[in-house]
C-alpha positions, 0 to 999 in steps of 0.5 A: 500500499503506498504511504499516502493511502496508509496514512489516510487509513490510519487517520480514518481509523485512529482519529475517530477512536481517539476523539471518542475516547478523549471526549467521552472520558472528558479529558479535552473538548472535541476540537482539541481531541481532533487536533491532538489525534491528527498531530500525533498521527502525523508525527508518527506515521511518516517515522513508522513508514521510514523505519519499516522500509519496504519488506519489514520482519515481523520483529521490526514491525512489532518493535516499531508499533510499540514505539509508535504506541508509546510516542502517541500515548506521550503526545496524548499526555502532553496535550491532556497532562493527566490520565496517563494509564488511561491514555496508554490504553486508548493509544494501544486500542487505536493503534491495534485498530489501524494495524488490524484494518491494514492487515485486513486490506493486505489479506483481501488484496492478496485474495483478490 
């Protein structure tokens, strides 16, 4: 999948999850949640893409995703300044959802 499409998929999956979590937990208002969610992905996605290269091993993928998860949780915390454990869970969930979406697309493309 080209990087631009991968970024769009990541934003389409993760931003609504981040916004829903941050707003429903009353950590930030909707606009700030939207800005934080987009910013976190715009910071981490290019770095992840660069680190993985064309054909990453499973180990490299797992390590890179753990780094992205922690980086996004840190960026969320910098915006919210509280609930660090909750933000770790929120970031893990959002990143797991986008990984699963990407894997599903890869499987479906391979089956076609």
